[in-house]
Legacy VTK file of the C-alpha trace (Angstrom):
# vtk DataFile Version 3.0
C-alpha trace
ASCII
DATASET POLYDATA
POINTS 409 float
-15.275 52.219 -90.528
-12.326 54.548 -89.949
-10.968 54.528 -86.433
-10.895 58.338 -86.343
-14.706 58.526 -86.116
-15.076 56.087 -83.241
-16.126 57.609 -79.963
-14.362 55.107 -77.702
-11.075 53.243 -77.564
-12.463 50.473 -75.353
-15.931 49.438 -74.186
-16.684 47.039 -71.332
-19.940 45.283 -72.246
-21.610 43.626 -69.272
-20.143 46.125 -66.821
-22.979 45.615 -64.322
-22.254 41.882 -63.892
-19.970 40.394 -61.265
-16.865 40.057 -63.451
-17.760 43.197 -65.401
-17.546 45.281 -62.243
-14.183 43.767 -61.349
-12.888 44.417 -64.857
-14.096 48.025 -64.850
-12.380 48.596 -61.515
-9.131 47.123 -62.816
-9.173 49.291 -65.932
-9.939 52.418 -63.907
-6.767 51.771 -61.920
-4.471 50.620 -64.740
-5.530 52.131 -68.081
-3.273 55.017 -69.133
-4.678 58.494 -68.745
-6.500 59.588 -71.869
-7.758 56.125 -72.837
-11.379 56.625 -73.878
-13.269 53.902 -72.013
-17.030 53.368 -71.821
-19.289 51.046 -69.851
-22.104 49.244 -71.652
-25.110 47.208 -70.580
-28.885 47.008 -70.677
-29.676 49.378 -67.794
-28.393 52.926 -67.633
-29.336 53.171 -63.962
-27.208 50.154 -63.082
-24.350 51.425 -65.238
-24.449 54.699 -63.319
-24.208 52.773 -60.046
-21.151 50.895 -61.295
-19.482 54.064 -62.544
-20.095 55.885 -59.262
-18.297 53.117 -57.356
-15.185 53.163 -59.551
-11.856 54.740 -58.649
-11.731 58.432 -59.640
-10.246 57.805 -63.095
-13.406 55.939 -64.175
-16.100 58.219 -62.836
-16.455 60.268 -66.007
-16.505 57.336 -68.444
-19.268 57.303 -71.020
-22.249 54.966 -70.652
-23.786 53.034 -73.546
-27.089 51.167 -73.423
-27.009 47.967 -75.471
-28.790 44.623 -75.419
-27.750 41.377 -77.104
-31.365 40.907 -78.262
-31.344 44.286 -80.041
-29.229 44.083 -83.232
-29.317 47.826 -83.849
-27.962 48.596 -80.384
-25.147 46.078 -80.894
-24.318 47.539 -84.300
-24.025 51.012 -82.783
-22.022 49.644 -79.873
-19.498 47.861 -82.108
-19.163 50.704 -84.597
-18.588 53.194 -81.798
-15.441 51.614 -80.369
-12.085 50.253 -81.479
-12.130 47.410 -78.925
-14.996 45.677 -77.150
-14.514 43.336 -74.194
-17.561 41.379 -73.051
-18.357 39.510 -69.857
-21.978 38.736 -70.809
-22.618 35.001 -70.521
-23.472 32.274 -70.943
-21.895 33.113 -74.263
-23.760 30.409 -76.162
-26.962 32.158 -75.123
-25.961 35.818 -75.499
-22.591 36.023 -77.198
-22.898 35.297 -80.916
-24.686 38.553 -81.873
-21.909 40.486 -80.115
-19.168 38.618 -81.976
-20.986 39.122 -85.278
-21.405 42.849 -84.667
-17.703 43.253 -83.908
-16.575 41.128 -86.846
-18.782 43.149 -89.193
-17.571 46.499 -87.813
-13.886 45.593 -87.800
-13.848 45.996 -84.013
-11.378 43.995 -81.949
-13.110 41.739 -79.425
-12.172 39.837 -76.252
-14.144 37.584 -73.914
-13.541 35.105 -71.090
-15.623 32.223 -72.363
-14.946 28.616 -71.429
-17.641 27.206 -73.747
-16.501 24.924 -76.575
-19.808 25.045 -78.459
-19.919 28.836 -78.438
-16.367 29.208 -79.730
-17.002 26.634 -82.463
-20.117 28.531 -83.582
-18.290 31.858 -83.465
-15.482 30.455 -85.625
-17.890 29.085 -88.195
-19.979 32.250 -88.404
-17.432 35.015 -87.977
-13.858 33.952 -88.759
-13.967 34.740 -92.483
-15.816 38.019 -91.941
-13.377 39.170 -89.247
-10.439 38.430 -91.535
-12.021 40.649 -94.190
-12.556 43.565 -91.801
-9.314 43.111 -89.860
-11.016 42.380 -86.532
-9.154 40.312 -83.955
-11.738 38.077 -82.258
-9.983 36.753 -79.157
-11.741 34.167 -77.029
-10.715 32.700 -73.650
-8.933 35.746 -72.188
-9.315 34.723 -68.533
-8.182 31.837 -66.354
-9.824 29.928 -69.201
-7.346 29.743 -71.021
-4.503 32.254 -70.776
-2.133 30.332 -68.443
-2.487 27.162 -70.542
-2.153 28.936 -73.875
0.741 31.239 -73.043
2.705 28.562 -71.166
2.622 26.204 -74.134
3.593 29.041 -76.473
6.616 29.857 -74.299
7.652 26.213 -74.073
7.546 25.847 -77.848
9.570 29.026 -78.323
12.260 27.896 -75.878
12.485 24.475 -77.534
12.899 26.111 -80.964
15.582 28.463 -79.675
17.501 25.509 -78.233
17.144 23.418 -81.383
15.223 20.783 -79.429
12.508 20.282 -82.039
8.777 20.475 -81.508
6.877 19.623 -78.363
5.738 16.027 -78.048
4.251 15.377 -74.590
2.967 18.302 -72.526
1.045 18.069 -69.275
-0.265 20.906 -67.127
-0.853 20.362 -63.401
-3.064 23.052 -61.887
-3.220 23.993 -58.215
-5.257 26.893 -56.921
-7.343 28.430 -54.190
-10.553 30.263 -54.977
-14.319 30.189 -55.336
-16.998 29.708 -57.991
-19.465 32.252 -59.339
-22.998 31.898 -60.562
-21.859 32.867 -64.051
-19.523 29.872 -64.272
-22.267 27.552 -63.058
-24.726 29.069 -65.530
-22.320 28.453 -68.421
-21.977 24.793 -67.396
-25.754 24.520 -67.177
-26.228 26.095 -70.621
-23.855 23.617 -72.273
-25.554 20.648 -70.605
-28.927 21.928 -71.846
-27.558 22.348 -75.376
-26.341 18.755 -75.403
-29.756 17.566 -74.260
-31.492 19.476 -77.042
-29.095 18.227 -79.722
-27.246 15.022 -78.771
-25.200 15.281 -81.977
-23.286 18.113 -80.305
-21.689 15.548 -78.009
-19.382 14.640 -80.892
-18.227 18.243 -81.069
-17.640 18.559 -77.338
-15.857 15.207 -77.225
-13.563 15.905 -80.178
-10.073 16.844 -78.892
-9.657 19.007 -82.023
-13.131 20.568 -81.803
-11.775 24.095 -82.337
-9.352 23.295 -85.136
-9.323 25.645 -88.146
-8.949 22.574 -90.381
-10.123 19.377 -88.719
-9.186 17.158 -91.668
-5.577 18.343 -91.535
-5.079 17.513 -87.854
-2.646 14.672 -87.090
-3.953 11.379 -85.764
-1.912 11.693 -82.555
-3.983 10.340 -79.695
-4.667 12.960 -77.029
-4.878 12.475 -73.235
-8.344 11.989 -71.734
-9.904 15.156 -70.323
-11.597 13.332 -67.446
-8.405 11.729 -66.193
-8.770 9.284 -63.307
-6.763 9.891 -60.102
-3.048 9.193 -60.594
-0.090 9.286 -58.206
2.859 11.118 -59.746
6.560 10.385 -59.281
6.871 13.018 -56.548
4.039 11.465 -54.542
1.363 14.013 -55.432
-2.075 12.829 -56.518
-3.806 14.364 -59.517
-7.492 14.484 -60.404
-9.686 15.528 -63.311
-9.489 19.274 -63.990
-12.804 20.955 -64.744
-11.240 23.345 -67.271
-9.292 20.741 -69.240
-12.013 20.006 -71.844
-11.868 23.649 -72.929
-8.262 24.699 -72.326
-6.819 21.761 -74.249
-8.824 22.653 -77.342
-7.679 26.276 -77.201
-4.027 25.165 -77.030
-4.514 22.798 -79.971
-6.196 25.581 -81.959
-3.214 27.844 -81.265
-0.907 25.146 -82.575
-2.935 24.635 -85.760
-3.357 28.378 -86.435
0.451 28.602 -86.496
0.807 25.682 -88.914
1.449 23.288 -86.020
4.499 25.260 -84.937
4.426 23.659 -81.482
4.761 20.214 -83.048
2.719 18.003 -85.374
2.723 15.221 -82.795
1.863 17.399 -79.787
0.029 15.542 -77.008
-1.412 18.040 -74.549
-3.334 17.292 -71.361
-4.323 18.952 -68.091
-5.020 17.647 -64.572
-5.518 19.146 -61.137
-2.879 18.619 -58.475
-4.074 17.711 -54.983
-2.324 16.434 -51.842
0.065 13.605 -51.095
-0.455 10.353 -49.246
-3.787 8.783 -48.309
-5.545 12.136 -47.899
-4.394 13.151 -51.361
-5.765 9.951 -52.823
-9.128 10.523 -51.161
-9.226 14.141 -52.341
-8.371 13.165 -55.922
-11.089 10.529 -56.003
-13.596 12.942 -54.480
-12.871 15.727 -56.954
-13.124 13.422 -59.960
-16.335 11.808 -58.720
-17.774 15.196 -57.807
-17.290 16.570 -61.314
-19.011 13.550 -62.836
-21.863 13.777 -60.326
-22.398 17.515 -60.895
-22.622 17.177 -64.665
-24.933 14.191 -64.317
-27.163 16.074 -61.878
-27.395 19.027 -64.261
-28.642 16.658 -66.952
-31.794 15.712 -65.038
-34.577 18.191 -64.275
-35.288 17.082 -60.658
-31.635 17.091 -59.569
-30.932 20.278 -61.558
-33.658 22.013 -59.548
-31.963 20.887 -56.326
-28.587 22.157 -57.521
-30.128 25.521 -58.396
-31.047 25.937 -54.734
-27.510 25.435 -53.427
-25.183 26.630 -56.191
-24.326 30.339 -56.635
-26.835 32.321 -58.689
-25.867 34.203 -61.882
-24.375 37.601 -61.107
-22.821 36.479 -57.834
-19.335 35.393 -56.908
-16.739 35.029 -54.160
-16.435 37.695 -51.478
-13.626 40.248 -51.549
-11.873 38.323 -48.773
-11.996 35.066 -50.749
-10.789 36.811 -53.896
-7.857 38.348 -52.057
-6.758 35.084 -50.424
-6.887 33.110 -53.649
-4.008 32.161 -55.944
-3.142 29.894 -58.854
-0.076 27.966 -59.970
0.143 25.984 -63.194
3.206 23.785 -63.745
3.553 22.606 -67.337
6.062 19.847 -68.100
7.088 19.197 -71.690
9.207 16.683 -73.549
10.456 17.626 -77.009
10.995 15.573 -80.143
14.666 15.023 -79.297
13.903 14.017 -75.699
14.832 17.216 -73.890
12.597 18.367 -71.045
11.365 21.807 -70.084
9.058 23.194 -67.436
6.869 26.286 -67.627
5.319 27.923 -64.577
2.359 30.293 -64.700
1.252 31.714 -61.365
-0.394 34.699 -59.799
-2.153 36.085 -56.738
-5.891 36.388 -56.236
-8.856 34.100 -56.799
-8.066 32.612 -60.226
-11.541 32.846 -61.732
-12.207 36.428 -60.670
-9.363 38.495 -59.181
-6.715 36.955 -61.443
-9.094 36.777 -64.390
-9.861 40.497 -64.144
-6.123 41.116 -64.536
-5.850 38.738 -67.507
-8.925 40.104 -69.277
-8.004 43.691 -68.480
-4.476 43.352 -69.840
-5.796 41.539 -72.925
-8.171 44.427 -73.577
-5.414 46.990 -73.063
-3.098 45.074 -75.406
-5.748 45.152 -78.136
-6.371 48.842 -77.474
-2.842 50.183 -77.087
-0.386 47.710 -78.618
-1.807 47.054 -82.076
1.486 47.687 -83.879
3.290 45.138 -81.676
0.735 42.337 -81.894
0.980 39.385 -84.303
-0.257 40.342 -87.758
-3.419 38.246 -87.671
-7.164 38.766 -87.838
-10.142 36.470 -87.528
-11.092 34.063 -84.749
-7.982 33.793 -82.584
-6.640 32.614 -79.239
-4.675 34.601 -76.646
-1.375 33.132 -77.857
-2.023 33.786 -81.547
-3.603 37.236 -81.127
-1.609 38.721 -78.257
1.431 36.496 -77.795
4.557 37.928 -76.187
2.922 41.328 -75.690
0.418 39.822 -73.274
3.162 37.874 -71.485
5.022 41.145 -70.904
1.886 42.857 -69.642
0.991 40.065 -67.237
4.502 39.910 -65.836
4.363 43.644 -65.226
1.012 43.109 -63.461
2.576 40.662 -60.998
1.954 37.301 -62.677
4.704 34.755 -63.283
5.479 33.231 -66.701
8.790 31.439 -66.907
10.404 28.450 -68.644
13.379 26.406 -67.449
15.208 23.354 -68.730
14.894 20.323 -66.434
LINES 1 410
409 0 1 2 3 4 5 6 7 8 9 10 11 12 13 14 15 16 17 18 19 20 21 22 23 24 25 26 27 28 29 30 31 32 33 34 35 36 37 38 39 40 41 42 43 44 45 46 47 48 49 50 51 52 53 54 55 56 57 58 59 60 61 62 63 64 65 66 67 68 69 70 71 72 73 74 75 76 77 78 79 80 81 82 83 84 85 86 87 88 89 90 91 92 93 94 95 96 97 98 99 100 101 102 103 104 105 106 107 108 109 110 111 112 113 114 115 116 117 118 119 120 121 122 123 124 125 126 127 128 129 130 131 132 133 134 135 136 137 138 139 140 141 142 143 144 145 146 147 148 149 150 151 152 153 154 155 156 157 158 159 160 161 162 163 164 165 166 167 168 169 170 171 172 173 174 175 176 177 178 179 180 181 182 183 184 185 186 187 188 189 190 191 192 193 194 195 196 197 198 199 200 201 202 203 204 205 206 207 208 209 210 211 212 213 214 215 216 217 218 219 220 221 222 223 224 225 226 227 228 229 230 231 232 233 234 235 236 237 238 239 240 241 242 243 244 245 246 247 248 249 250 251 252 253 254 255 256 257 258 259 260 261 262 263 264 265 266 267 268 269 270 271 272 273 274 275 276 277 278 279 280 281 282 283 284 285 286 287 288 289 290 291 292 293 294 295 296 297 298 299 300 301 302 303 304 305 306 307 308 309 310 311 312 313 314 315 316 317 318 319 320 321 322 323 324 325 326 327 328 329 330 331 332 333 334 335 336 337 338 339 340 341 342 343 344 345 346 347 348 349 350 351 352 353 354 355 356 357 358 359 360 361 362 363 364 365 366 367 368 369 370 371 372 373 374 375 376 377 378 379 380 381 382 383 384 385 386 387 388 389 390 391 392 393 394 395 396 397 398 399 400 401 402 403 404 405 406 407 408
C-alpha cells in the first residue's frame, strides 16, 4: 500500500492502558508539529478520555477503534498508518494478530514486550512476510531491552574502531529504583501458564539462542546462567539474579546473529542485578534471587497463584507519578575483547525504568521509525532495537536525557 494514501504517520495502539497513556503523553510533548498521530483501542469513550487529558498538541489527534480479536479492524488499523506502536499485552495473548497485520500491510511496528515465546512465534510467522513488504518489526523497545541491546552494539563498534577484535566476555550489572505494574506481572503469569499447557516450550525458554535467526549456525560457546546465584565482585558489591536477563540476553544474541555475528562469534553475554556491599548486600542478593524463584514457583500452582493475584498489582495499573519521578536506572556493561582489551559501556537515565524511562525509549523508537526512515539501517523483517534503529536511536535517547557512553578501562 502506498504511503501517500495512509491517514496517519503513527498510531498508538493500547492508548487507554497504563503505559499507553504515558506514551501518548510523551509523544504529545515531543513529536514534531505536523506529525499525524492517532490513538487506538477497543473503546472510543476511553480513548476520548485519554485524548482530553493530553497536552494541547494531542487533543485533536484522531481516534481509531480496533480490537485484537477482530481481524478486519486490525487490517484497517495497520493499512491506515505508516507506523504502529503497541502496548497491548500480554503479547503472547494479544500480540500476534497485530504483528501479522502490520507485516502484511508493510507497516513498521514497535512494542515493549519482554516475552521470549511471543517473539519466537512472531519471528516464525511474520519475519519472511515483513521482509517481502518492507516492514520493520521491532520488538523490545522499552527497558526490555534497549539499554542492553544498544550498549552491546556500542561496545562492539568501539572495539572494531580500535582494532581490538570482537567481543568475548560481556556482563551487564543493572541497578535501578522503580516499581512494578500489573501489565508486567500479567506477562509473567501468561508465560508460566503457557509452559504449563505445553511443557515442551521449556526447551525454547531455556535455550540461550532461543531467538536466533539460524539456530543451527550458532556457535557452541557456553553462555552465562540467567538465574545467577549471588556473587561478590572485585569491588565488594554483591550481585543477584536479574529478572530481565532471560529475555534481554536473547535479544542481544539475536542482534549479533542478524549482523552475521559482528559482535563476535565467541560472544558470552550475561546480566545480573547489582545490590549493596558487605553483609547487608549479601542478604539482599540472596533475598532477591530466592524471591524470583519463589514468585515463579508460586505462579505455577493454582492455590498460590490465587494468593499472589490478591497482593500483586492488577493489569492496567502501575507506579504512582511520585514513584515514577523518583526512579532511575544505571546499567554498567563490562566487556573483554578477543585481544584482551577491556571496555565499559554505561546506559543510564532518570525516571522509573519500567514506565517513565520506558515511555521515553518506546516514544523515541516510534519517532525514529516515523521520521528517520532514510537514516535507519537498511533492513526489514523481525528485528531488534540495535539492528532496526541503531545509532539513530542512540542519538535520540541522548537528546532526551539518557546516557550512552563507552570508555576504555
